[in-house]
PDB file with one MODEL, atoms N, CA, C and O in Angstrom:
MODEL        1
ATOM      1  N   UNK A   1      -9.317 -42.855  -0.650  1.00  0.00           N
ATOM      2  CA  UNK A   1     -10.723 -42.860  -0.304  1.00  0.00           C
ATOM      3  C   UNK A   1     -11.344 -41.485  -0.571  1.00  0.00           C
ATOM      4  O   UNK A   1     -12.372 -41.403  -1.244  1.00  0.00           O
ATOM      5  N   UNK A   2     -10.755 -40.426  -0.069  1.00  0.00           N
ATOM      6  CA  UNK A   2     -11.274 -39.086  -0.261  1.00  0.00           C
ATOM      7  C   UNK A   2     -10.461 -38.318  -1.290  1.00  0.00           C
ATOM      8  O   UNK A   2     -10.362 -37.093  -1.216  1.00  0.00           O
ATOM      9  N   UNK A   3      -9.890 -39.015  -2.229  1.00  0.00           N
ATOM     10  CA  UNK A   3      -9.040 -38.484  -3.293  1.00  0.00           C
ATOM     11  C   UNK A   3      -7.826 -37.742  -2.739  1.00  0.00           C
ATOM     12  O   UNK A   3      -7.360 -36.768  -3.331  1.00  0.00           O
ATOM     13  N   UNK A   4      -7.319 -38.211  -1.603  1.00  0.00           N
ATOM     14  CA  UNK A   4      -6.092 -37.696  -1.013  1.00  0.00           C
ATOM     15  C   UNK A   4      -5.098 -38.846  -0.978  1.00  0.00           C
ATOM     16  O   UNK A   4      -5.410 -39.931  -0.489  1.00  0.00           O
ATOM     17  N   UNK A   5      -3.919 -38.607  -1.490  1.00  0.00           N
ATOM     18  CA  UNK A   5      -2.914 -39.650  -1.513  1.00  0.00           C
ATOM     19  C   UNK A   5      -2.389 -39.917  -0.106  1.00  0.00           C
ATOM     20  O   UNK A   5      -2.298 -39.013   0.725  1.00  0.00           O
ATOM     21  N   UNK A   6      -2.048 -41.178   0.139  1.00  0.00           N
ATOM     22  CA  UNK A   6      -1.555 -41.555   1.457  1.00  0.00           C
ATOM     23  C   UNK A   6      -0.279 -40.806   1.818  1.00  0.00           C
ATOM     24  O   UNK A   6      -0.101 -40.375   2.957  1.00  0.00           O
ATOM     25  N   UNK A   7       0.601 -40.656   0.842  1.00  0.00           N
ATOM     26  CA  UNK A   7       1.866 -39.997   1.127  1.00  0.00           C
ATOM     27  C   UNK A   7       1.649 -38.539   1.515  1.00  0.00           C
ATOM     28  O   UNK A   7       2.353 -38.020   2.381  1.00  0.00           O
ATOM     29  N   UNK A   8       0.695 -37.879   0.894  1.00  0.00           N
ATOM     30  CA  UNK A   8       0.410 -36.481   1.236  1.00  0.00           C
ATOM     31  C   UNK A   8      -0.147 -36.381   2.649  1.00  0.00           C
ATOM     32  O   UNK A   8       0.210 -35.474   3.400  1.00  0.00           O
ATOM     33  N   UNK A   9      -1.019 -37.312   3.008  1.00  0.00           N
ATOM     34  CA  UNK A   9      -1.599 -37.297   4.343  1.00  0.00           C
ATOM     35  C   UNK A   9      -0.530 -37.567   5.394  1.00  0.00           C
ATOM     36  O   UNK A   9      -0.500 -36.909   6.434  1.00  0.00           O
ATOM     37  N   UNK A  10       0.344 -38.530   5.130  1.00  0.00           N
ATOM     38  CA  UNK A  10       1.410 -38.837   6.091  1.00  0.00           C
ATOM     39  C   UNK A  10       2.368 -37.673   6.227  1.00  0.00           C
ATOM     40  O   UNK A  10       2.821 -37.373   7.331  1.00  0.00           O
ATOM     41  N   UNK A  11       2.685 -37.013   5.125  1.00  0.00           N
ATOM     42  CA  UNK A  11       3.552 -35.836   5.177  1.00  0.00           C
ATOM     43  C   UNK A  11       2.879 -34.721   5.971  1.00  0.00           C
ATOM     44  O   UNK A  11       3.540 -34.033   6.749  1.00  0.00           O
ATOM     45  N   UNK A  12       1.590 -34.537   5.789  1.00  0.00           N
ATOM     46  CA  UNK A  12       0.840 -33.511   6.510  1.00  0.00           C
ATOM     47  C   UNK A  12       0.823 -33.809   8.009  1.00  0.00           C
ATOM     48  O   UNK A  12       0.934 -32.895   8.826  1.00  0.00           O
ATOM     49  N   UNK A  13       0.687 -35.073   8.367  1.00  0.00           N
ATOM     50  CA  UNK A  13       0.645 -35.453   9.768  1.00  0.00           C
ATOM     51  C   UNK A  13       1.993 -35.236  10.462  1.00  0.00           C
ATOM     52  O   UNK A  13       2.037 -34.958  11.660  1.00  0.00           O
ATOM     53  N   UNK A  14       3.095 -35.363   9.708  1.00  0.00           N
ATOM     54  CA  UNK A  14       4.431 -35.239  10.283  1.00  0.00           C
ATOM     55  C   UNK A  14       4.954 -33.800  10.269  1.00  0.00           C
ATOM     56  O   UNK A  14       6.075 -33.556  10.717  1.00  0.00           O
ATOM     57  N   UNK A  15       4.180 -32.856   9.773  1.00  0.00           N
ATOM     58  CA  UNK A  15       4.640 -31.474   9.689  1.00  0.00           C
ATOM     59  C   UNK A  15       4.858 -30.911  11.086  1.00  0.00           C
ATOM     60  O   UNK A  15       4.208 -31.343  12.038  1.00  0.00           O
ATOM     61  N   UNK A  16       5.757 -29.962  11.213  1.00  0.00           N
ATOM     62  CA  UNK A  16       5.977 -29.365  12.538  1.00  0.00           C
ATOM     63  C   UNK A  16       4.772 -28.526  12.949  1.00  0.00           C
ATOM     64  O   UNK A  16       4.248 -27.747  12.153  1.00  0.00           O
ATOM     65  N   UNK A  17       4.351 -28.688  14.164  1.00  0.00           N
ATOM     66  CA  UNK A  17       3.163 -27.975  14.648  1.00  0.00           C
ATOM     67  C   UNK A  17       3.528 -26.818  15.576  1.00  0.00           C
ATOM     68  O   UNK A  17       2.644 -26.146  16.107  1.00  0.00           O
ATOM     69  N   UNK A  18       4.824 -26.583  15.773  1.00  0.00           N
ATOM     70  CA  UNK A  18       5.224 -25.481  16.639  1.00  0.00           C
ATOM     71  C   UNK A  18       5.088 -24.161  15.889  1.00  0.00           C
ATOM     72  O   UNK A  18       5.221 -24.109  14.666  1.00  0.00           O
ATOM     73  N   UNK A  19       4.826 -23.115  16.629  1.00  0.00           N
ATOM     74  CA  UNK A  19       4.664 -21.788  16.051  1.00  0.00           C
ATOM     75  C   UNK A  19       6.009 -21.074  16.118  1.00  0.00           C
ATOM     76  O   UNK A  19       6.665 -21.065  17.160  1.00  0.00           O
ATOM     77  N   UNK A  20       6.410 -20.484  15.015  1.00  0.00           N
ATOM     78  CA  UNK A  20       7.668 -19.757  14.955  1.00  0.00           C
ATOM     79  C   UNK A  20       7.472 -18.373  15.588  1.00  0.00           C
ATOM     80  O   UNK A  20       6.718 -17.549  15.071  1.00  0.00           O
ATOM     81  N   UNK A  21       8.154 -18.130  16.705  1.00  0.00           N
ATOM     82  CA  UNK A  21       7.983 -16.879  17.449  1.00  0.00           C
ATOM     83  C   UNK A  21       8.490 -15.685  16.650  1.00  0.00           C
ATOM     84  O   UNK A  21       7.915 -14.600  16.728  1.00  0.00           O
ATOM     85  N   UNK A  22       9.562 -15.874  15.883  1.00  0.00           N
ATOM     86  CA  UNK A  22      10.105 -14.765  15.098  1.00  0.00           C
ATOM     87  C   UNK A  22       9.116 -14.316  14.024  1.00  0.00           C
ATOM     88  O   UNK A  22       8.972 -13.122  13.763  1.00  0.00           O
ATOM     89  N   UNK A  23       8.438 -15.280  13.405  1.00  0.00           N
ATOM     90  CA  UNK A  23       7.466 -14.933  12.366  1.00  0.00           C
ATOM     91  C   UNK A  23       6.258 -14.215  12.972  1.00  0.00           C
ATOM     92  O   UNK A  23       5.725 -13.283  12.370  1.00  0.00           O
ATOM     93  N   UNK A  24       5.836 -14.637  14.135  1.00  0.00           N
ATOM     94  CA  UNK A  24       4.709 -13.980  14.811  1.00  0.00           C
ATOM     95  C   UNK A  24       5.083 -12.550  15.165  1.00  0.00           C
ATOM     96  O   UNK A  24       4.276 -11.636  15.001  1.00  0.00           O
ATOM     97  N   UNK A  25       6.310 -12.351  15.653  1.00  0.00           N
ATOM     98  CA  UNK A  25       6.772 -11.007  15.998  1.00  0.00           C
ATOM     99  C   UNK A  25       6.835 -10.128  14.760  1.00  0.00           C
ATOM    100  O   UNK A  25       6.419  -8.970  14.795  1.00  0.00           O
ATOM    101  N   UNK A  26       7.357 -10.676  13.663  1.00  0.00           N
ATOM    102  CA  UNK A  26       7.468  -9.912  12.429  1.00  0.00           C
ATOM    103  C   UNK A  26       6.098  -9.547  11.869  1.00  0.00           C
ATOM    104  O   UNK A  26       5.897  -8.436  11.380  1.00  0.00           O
ATOM    105  N   UNK A  27       5.157 -10.490  11.942  1.00  0.00           N
ATOM    106  CA  UNK A  27       3.795 -10.202  11.478  1.00  0.00           C
ATOM    107  C   UNK A  27       3.155  -9.094  12.298  1.00  0.00           C
ATOM    108  O   UNK A  27       2.476  -8.227  11.748  1.00  0.00           O
ATOM    109  N   UNK A  28       3.366  -9.114  13.610  1.00  0.00           N
ATOM    110  CA  UNK A  28       2.782  -8.071  14.451  1.00  0.00           C
ATOM    111  C   UNK A  28       3.429  -6.720  14.175  1.00  0.00           C
ATOM    112  O   UNK A  28       2.754  -5.691  14.207  1.00  0.00           O
ATOM    113  N   UNK A  29       4.752  -6.715  13.900  1.00  0.00           N
ATOM    114  CA  UNK A  29       5.419  -5.464  13.566  1.00  0.00           C
ATOM    115  C   UNK A  29       4.900  -4.889  12.254  1.00  0.00           C
ATOM    116  O   UNK A  29       4.689  -3.681  12.142  1.00  0.00           O
ATOM    117  N   UNK A  30       4.696  -5.748  11.265  1.00  0.00           N
ATOM    118  CA  UNK A  30       4.183  -5.295   9.973  1.00  0.00           C
ATOM    119  C   UNK A  30       2.784  -4.708  10.137  1.00  0.00           C
ATOM    120  O   UNK A  30       2.476  -3.654   9.580  1.00  0.00           O
ATOM    121  N   UNK A  31       1.955  -5.386  10.893  1.00  0.00           N
ATOM    122  CA  UNK A  31       0.599  -4.897  11.121  1.00  0.00           C
ATOM    123  C   UNK A  31       0.611  -3.575  11.883  1.00  0.00           C
ATOM    124  O   UNK A  31      -0.158  -2.666  11.572  1.00  0.00           O
ATOM    125  N   UNK A  32       1.479  -3.473  12.873  1.00  0.00           N
ATOM    126  CA  UNK A  32       1.575  -2.262  13.681  1.00  0.00           C
ATOM    127  C   UNK A  32       2.056  -1.070  12.848  1.00  0.00           C
ATOM    128  O   UNK A  32       1.524   0.033  12.973  1.00  0.00           O
ATOM    129  N   UNK A  33       3.055  -1.294  12.005  1.00  0.00           N
ATOM    130  CA  UNK A  33       3.587  -0.231  11.154  1.00  0.00           C
ATOM    131  C   UNK A  33       2.542   0.213  10.139  1.00  0.00           C
ATOM    132  O   UNK A  33       2.423   1.402   9.841  1.00  0.00           O
ATOM    133  N   UNK A  34       1.788  -0.740   9.611  1.00  0.00           N
ATOM    134  CA  UNK A  34       0.758  -0.402   8.625  1.00  0.00           C
ATOM    135  C   UNK A  34      -0.338   0.458   9.249  1.00  0.00           C
ATOM    136  O   UNK A  34      -0.793   1.424   8.636  1.00  0.00           O
ATOM    137  N   UNK A  35      -0.756   0.119  10.445  1.00  0.00           N
ATOM    138  CA  UNK A  35      -1.788   0.927  11.099  1.00  0.00           C
ATOM    139  C   UNK A  35      -1.235   2.290  11.514  1.00  0.00           C
ATOM    140  O   UNK A  35      -1.971   3.276  11.520  1.00  0.00           O
ATOM    141  N   UNK A  36       0.053   2.356  11.860  1.00  0.00           N
ATOM    142  CA  UNK A  36       0.661   3.638  12.227  1.00  0.00           C
ATOM    143  C   UNK A  36       0.729   4.588  11.031  1.00  0.00           C
ATOM    144  O   UNK A  36       0.722   5.808  11.198  1.00  0.00           O
ATOM    145  N   UNK A  37       0.794   4.022   9.822  1.00  0.00           N
ATOM    146  CA  UNK A  37       0.855   4.860   8.620  1.00  0.00           C
ATOM    147  C   UNK A  37      -0.531   5.152   8.056  1.00  0.00           C
ATOM    148  O   UNK A  37      -0.653   5.681   6.951  1.00  0.00           O
ATOM    149  N   UNK A  38      -1.557   4.817   8.797  1.00  0.00           N
ATOM    150  CA  UNK A  38      -2.953   4.999   8.370  1.00  0.00           C
ATOM    151  C   UNK A  38      -3.261   4.255   7.076  1.00  0.00           C
ATOM    152  O   UNK A  38      -4.070   4.709   6.267  1.00  0.00           O
ATOM    153  N   UNK A  39      -2.610   3.110   6.887  1.00  0.00           N
ATOM    154  CA  UNK A  39      -2.899   2.262   5.729  1.00  0.00           C
ATOM    155  C   UNK A  39      -2.251   2.698   4.439  1.00  0.00           C
ATOM    156  O   UNK A  39      -2.570   2.156   3.381  1.00  0.00           O
ATOM    157  N   UNK A  40      -1.342   3.668   4.492  1.00  0.00           N
ATOM    158  CA  UNK A  40      -0.765   4.164   3.253  1.00  0.00           C
ATOM    159  C   UNK A  40       0.607   3.578   2.951  1.00  0.00           C
ATOM    160  O   UNK A  40       1.133   3.808   1.862  1.00  0.00           O
ATOM    161  N   UNK A  41       1.201   2.835   3.869  1.00  0.00           N
ATOM    162  CA  UNK A  41       2.535   2.284   3.657  1.00  0.00           C
ATOM    163  C   UNK A  41       2.478   1.040   2.789  1.00  0.00           C
ATOM    164  O   UNK A  41       1.661   0.146   3.009  1.00  0.00           O
ATOM    165  N   UNK A  42       3.353   0.999   1.807  1.00  0.00           N
ATOM    166  CA  UNK A  42       3.480  -0.175   0.953  1.00  0.00           C
ATOM    167  C   UNK A  42       4.578  -1.084   1.476  1.00  0.00           C
ATOM    168  O   UNK A  42       5.069  -0.895   2.589  1.00  0.00           O
ATOM    169  N   UNK A  43       4.966  -2.071   0.676  1.00  0.00           N
ATOM    170  CA  UNK A  43       5.937  -3.058   1.110  1.00  0.00           C
ATOM    171  C   UNK A  43       7.310  -2.443   1.355  1.00  0.00           C
ATOM    172  O   UNK A  43       7.979  -2.794   2.327  1.00  0.00           O
ATOM    173  N   UNK A  44       7.730  -1.540   0.497  1.00  0.00           N
ATOM    174  CA  UNK A  44       9.051  -0.917   0.678  1.00  0.00           C
ATOM    175  C   UNK A  44       9.086  -0.060   1.936  1.00  0.00           C
ATOM    176  O   UNK A  44      10.052  -0.110   2.697  1.00  0.00           O
ATOM    177  N   UNK A  45       8.051   0.714   2.154  1.00  0.00           N
ATOM    178  CA  UNK A  45       7.999   1.576   3.333  1.00  0.00           C
ATOM    179  C   UNK A  45       7.908   0.741   4.601  1.00  0.00           C
ATOM    180  O   UNK A  45       8.552   1.055   5.602  1.00  0.00           O
ATOM    181  N   UNK A  46       7.120  -0.308   4.563  1.00  0.00           N
ATOM    182  CA  UNK A  46       6.991  -1.183   5.727  1.00  0.00           C
ATOM    183  C   UNK A  46       8.325  -1.842   6.033  1.00  0.00           C
ATOM    184  O   UNK A  46       8.717  -1.926   7.197  1.00  0.00           O
ATOM    185  N   UNK A  47       9.032  -2.313   5.007  1.00  0.00           N
ATOM    186  CA  UNK A  47      10.336  -2.940   5.219  1.00  0.00           C
ATOM    187  C   UNK A  47      11.316  -1.950   5.840  1.00  0.00           C
ATOM    188  O   UNK A  47      12.085  -2.320   6.727  1.00  0.00           O
ATOM    189  N   UNK A  48      11.299  -0.706   5.390  1.00  0.00           N
ATOM    190  CA  UNK A  48      12.186   0.316   5.952  1.00  0.00           C
ATOM    191  C   UNK A  48      11.832   0.631   7.404  1.00  0.00           C
ATOM    192  O   UNK A  48      12.717   0.742   8.252  1.00  0.00           O
ATOM    193  N   UNK A  49      10.548   0.775   7.685  1.00  0.00           N
ATOM    194  CA  UNK A  49      10.118   1.131   9.033  1.00  0.00           C
ATOM    195  C   UNK A  49      10.364  -0.008  10.024  1.00  0.00           C
ATOM    196  O   UNK A  49      10.731   0.241  11.172  1.00  0.00           O
ATOM    197  N   UNK A  50      10.167  -1.243   9.593  1.00  0.00           N
ATOM    198  CA  UNK A  50      10.406  -2.388  10.472  1.00  0.00           C
ATOM    199  C   UNK A  50      11.903  -2.564  10.710  1.00  0.00           C
ATOM    200  O   UNK A  50      12.318  -2.955  11.801  1.00  0.00           O
ATOM    201  N   UNK A  51      12.716  -2.276   9.685  1.00  0.00           N
ATOM    202  CA  UNK A  51      14.166  -2.414   9.860  1.00  0.00           C
ATOM    203  C   UNK A  51      14.702  -1.395  10.861  1.00  0.00           C
ATOM    204  O   UNK A  51      15.736  -1.641  11.482  1.00  0.00           O
ATOM    205  N   UNK A  52      14.036  -0.268  11.034  1.00  0.00           N
ATOM    206  CA  UNK A  52      14.438   0.715  12.041  1.00  0.00           C
ATOM    207  C   UNK A  52      14.180   0.196  13.454  1.00  0.00           C
ATOM    208  O   UNK A  52      14.780   0.679  14.414  1.00  0.00           O
ATOM    209  N   UNK A  53      13.289  -0.786  13.579  1.00  0.00           N
ATOM    210  CA  UNK A  53      12.968  -1.350  14.892  1.00  0.00           C
ATOM    211  C   UNK A  53      13.838  -2.554  15.240  1.00  0.00           C
ATOM    212  O   UNK A  53      13.621  -3.194  16.269  1.00  0.00           O
ATOM    213  N   UNK A  54      14.821  -2.870  14.393  1.00  0.00           N
ATOM    214  CA  UNK A  54      15.757  -3.935  14.732  1.00  0.00           C
ATOM    215  C   UNK A  54      15.667  -5.183  13.866  1.00  0.00           C
ATOM    216  O   UNK A  54      16.636  -5.939  13.797  1.00  0.00           O
ATOM    217  N   UNK A  55      14.564  -5.421  13.215  1.00  0.00           N
ATOM    218  CA  UNK A  55      14.401  -6.581  12.342  1.00  0.00           C
ATOM    219  C   UNK A  55      14.484  -6.076  10.911  1.00  0.00           C
ATOM    220  O   UNK A  55      13.864  -5.069  10.572  1.00  0.00           O
ATOM    221  N   UNK A  56      15.245  -6.767  10.070  1.00  0.00           N
ATOM    222  CA  UNK A  56      15.426  -6.250   8.713  1.00  0.00           C
ATOM    223  C   UNK A  56      14.893  -7.221   7.661  1.00  0.00           C
ATOM    224  O   UNK A  56      15.659  -8.009   7.105  1.00  0.00           O
ATOM    225  N   UNK A  57      13.583  -7.173   7.380  1.00  0.00           N
ATOM    226  CA  UNK A  57      13.054  -8.006   6.302  1.00  0.00           C
ATOM    227  C   UNK A  57      13.260  -7.313   4.954  1.00  0.00           C
ATOM    228  O   UNK A  57      13.383  -6.090   4.881  1.00  0.00           O
ATOM    229  N   UNK A  58      13.294  -8.111   3.900  1.00  0.00           N
ATOM    230  CA  UNK A  58      13.370  -7.523   2.568  1.00  0.00           C
ATOM    231  C   UNK A  58      11.976  -7.046   2.170  1.00  0.00           C
ATOM    232  O   UNK A  58      10.988  -7.362   2.832  1.00  0.00           O
ATOM    233  N   UNK A  59      11.912  -6.296   1.101  1.00  0.00           N
ATOM    234  CA  UNK A  59      10.591  -5.819   0.668  1.00  0.00           C
ATOM    235  C   UNK A  59       9.752  -6.964   0.131  1.00  0.00           C
ATOM    236  O   UNK A  59       8.522  -6.906   0.155  1.00  0.00           O
ATOM    237  N   UNK A  60      10.424  -8.016  -0.358  1.00  0.00           N
ATOM    238  CA  UNK A  60       9.685  -9.185  -0.837  1.00  0.00           C
ATOM    239  C   UNK A  60       9.071  -9.943   0.340  1.00  0.00           C
ATOM    240  O   UNK A  60       7.955 -10.453   0.247  1.00  0.00           O
ATOM    241  N   UNK A  61       9.805 -10.011   1.437  1.00  0.00           N
ATOM    242  CA  UNK A  61       9.276 -10.643   2.642  1.00  0.00           C
ATOM    243  C   UNK A  61       8.116  -9.825   3.203  1.00  0.00           C
ATOM    244  O   UNK A  61       7.124 -10.377   3.681  1.00  0.00           O
ATOM    245  N   UNK A  62       8.256  -8.506   3.139  1.00  0.00           N
ATOM    246  CA  UNK A  62       7.176  -7.631   3.603  1.00  0.00           C
ATOM    247  C   UNK A  62       5.939  -7.814   2.738  1.00  0.00           C
ATOM    248  O   UNK A  62       4.819  -7.798   3.248  1.00  0.00           O
ATOM    249  N   UNK A  63       6.129  -7.989   1.430  1.00  0.00           N
ATOM    250  CA  UNK A  63       4.997  -8.227   0.534  1.00  0.00           C
ATOM    251  C   UNK A  63       4.284  -9.515   0.898  1.00  0.00           C
ATOM    252  O   UNK A  63       3.055  -9.562   0.935  1.00  0.00           O
ATOM    253  N   UNK A  64       5.056 -10.563   1.166  1.00  0.00           N
ATOM    254  CA  UNK A  64       4.469 -11.858   1.525  1.00  0.00           C
ATOM    255  C   UNK A  64       3.695 -11.765   2.837  1.00  0.00           C
ATOM    256  O   UNK A  64       2.609 -12.330   2.963  1.00  0.00           O
ATOM    257  N   UNK A  65       4.254 -11.052   3.808  1.00  0.00           N
ATOM    258  CA  UNK A  65       3.562 -10.892   5.088  1.00  0.00           C
ATOM    259  C   UNK A  65       2.298 -10.055   4.932  1.00  0.00           C
ATOM    260  O   UNK A  65       1.289 -10.321   5.585  1.00  0.00           O
ATOM    261  N   UNK A  66       2.353  -9.048   4.070  1.00  0.00           N
ATOM    262  CA  UNK A  66       1.165  -8.235   3.824  1.00  0.00           C
ATOM    263  C   UNK A  66       0.056  -9.079   3.210  1.00  0.00           C
ATOM    264  O   UNK A  66      -1.112  -8.914   3.562  1.00  0.00           O
ATOM    265  N   UNK A  67       0.407  -9.982   2.298  1.00  0.00           N
ATOM    266  CA  UNK A  67      -0.601 -10.857   1.691  1.00  0.00           C
ATOM    267  C   UNK A  67      -1.184 -11.813   2.723  1.00  0.00           C
ATOM    268  O   UNK A  67      -2.386 -12.079   2.714  1.00  0.00           O
ATOM    269  N   UNK A  68      -0.337 -12.333   3.616  1.00  0.00           N
ATOM    270  CA  UNK A  68      -0.823 -13.235   4.665  1.00  0.00           C
ATOM    271  C   UNK A  68      -1.791 -12.525   5.599  1.00  0.00           C
ATOM    272  O   UNK A  68      -2.783 -13.112   6.032  1.00  0.00           O
ATOM    273  N   UNK A  69      -1.508 -11.269   5.910  1.00  0.00           N
ATOM    274  CA  UNK A  69      -2.345 -10.508   6.835  1.00  0.00           C
ATOM    275  C   UNK A  69      -3.544  -9.846   6.158  1.00  0.00           C
ATOM    276  O   UNK A  69      -4.442  -9.346   6.834  1.00  0.00           O
ATOM    277  N   UNK A  70      -3.558  -9.843   4.829  1.00  0.00           N
ATOM    278  CA  UNK A  70      -4.652  -9.203   4.109  1.00  0.00           C
ATOM    279  C   UNK A  70      -4.529  -7.692   4.116  1.00  0.00           C
ATOM    280  O   UNK A  70      -5.537  -6.987   4.064  1.00  0.00           O
ATOM    281  N   UNK A  71      -3.311  -7.189   4.178  1.00  0.00           N
ATOM    282  CA  UNK A  71      -3.060  -5.747   4.213  1.00  0.00           C
ATOM    283  C   UNK A  71      -2.827  -5.242   2.800  1.00  0.00           C
ATOM    284  O   UNK A  71      -2.095  -5.857   2.025  1.00  0.00           O
ATOM    285  N   UNK A  72      -3.452  -4.121   2.471  1.00  0.00           N
ATOM    286  CA  UNK A  72      -3.287  -3.497   1.157  1.00  0.00           C
ATOM    287  C   UNK A  72      -2.964  -2.027   1.372  1.00  0.00           C
ATOM    288  O   UNK A  72      -3.572  -1.364   2.212  1.00  0.00           O
ATOM    289  N   UNK A  73      -2.014  -1.528   0.614  1.00  0.00           N
ATOM    290  CA  UNK A  73      -1.671  -0.117   0.697  1.00  0.00           C
ATOM    291  C   UNK A  73      -2.720   0.704  -0.013  1.00  0.00           C
ATOM    292  O   UNK A  73      -3.100   0.402  -1.145  1.00  0.00           O
ATOM    293  N   UNK A  74      -3.187   1.738   0.650  1.00  0.00           N
ATOM    294  CA  UNK A  74      -4.223   2.597   0.064  1.00  0.00           C
ATOM    295  C   UNK A  74      -3.806   4.037   0.261  1.00  0.00           C
ATOM    296  O   UNK A  74      -3.801   4.541   1.384  1.00  0.00           O
ATOM    297  N   UNK A  75      -3.456   4.698  -0.823  1.00  0.00           N
ATOM    298  CA  UNK A  75      -3.028   6.091  -0.764  1.00  0.00           C
ATOM    299  C   UNK A  75      -4.252   7.000  -0.725  1.00  0.00           C
ATOM    300  O   UNK A  75      -5.197   6.819  -1.492  1.00  0.00           O
ATOM    301  N   UNK A  76      -4.222   7.964   0.162  1.00  0.00           N
ATOM    302  CA  UNK A  76      -5.319   8.914   0.282  1.00  0.00           C
ATOM    303  C   UNK A  76      -5.155   9.955  -0.823  1.00  0.00           C
ATOM    304  O   UNK A  76      -4.100  10.582  -0.914  1.00  0.00           O
ATOM    305  N   UNK A  77      -6.165  10.152  -1.657  1.00  0.00           N
ATOM    306  CA  UNK A  77      -6.022  11.126  -2.747  1.00  0.00           C
ATOM    307  C   UNK A  77      -5.992  12.557  -2.219  1.00  0.00           C
ATOM    308  O   UNK A  77      -6.629  12.877  -1.216  1.00  0.00           O
ATOM    309  N   UNK A  78      -5.246  13.406  -2.910  1.00  0.00           N
ATOM    310  CA  UNK A  78      -5.183  14.822  -2.536  1.00  0.00           C
ATOM    311  C   UNK A  78      -6.373  15.560  -3.145  1.00  0.00           C
ATOM    312  O   UNK A  78      -6.852  15.201  -4.221  1.00  0.00           O
ATOM    313  N   UNK A  79      -6.829  16.559  -2.472  1.00  0.00           N
ATOM    314  CA  UNK A  79      -7.971  17.332  -2.982  1.00  0.00           C
ATOM    315  C   UNK A  79      -7.468  18.539  -3.742  1.00  0.00           C
ATOM    316  O   UNK A  79      -8.267  19.323  -4.254  1.00  0.00           O
TER     317      UNK A  79
ENDMDL
END
């Protein structure tokens, strides 16, 4: 009817609706580390800093979380 296939709608309805607590914690850690670095930390630095706090994401996982949060590394130019 609305150009959505029935199987896609049924699959969407059956998706898990619970929130993953580990992912929420990791997202908050990434955001916290990024603000602590004044926005200059990239994915590798964020992965290293978060791993010091007990959780060890890869830099690829850190990149994905940064994209989800809308975080971009911005280096302050030297004068």
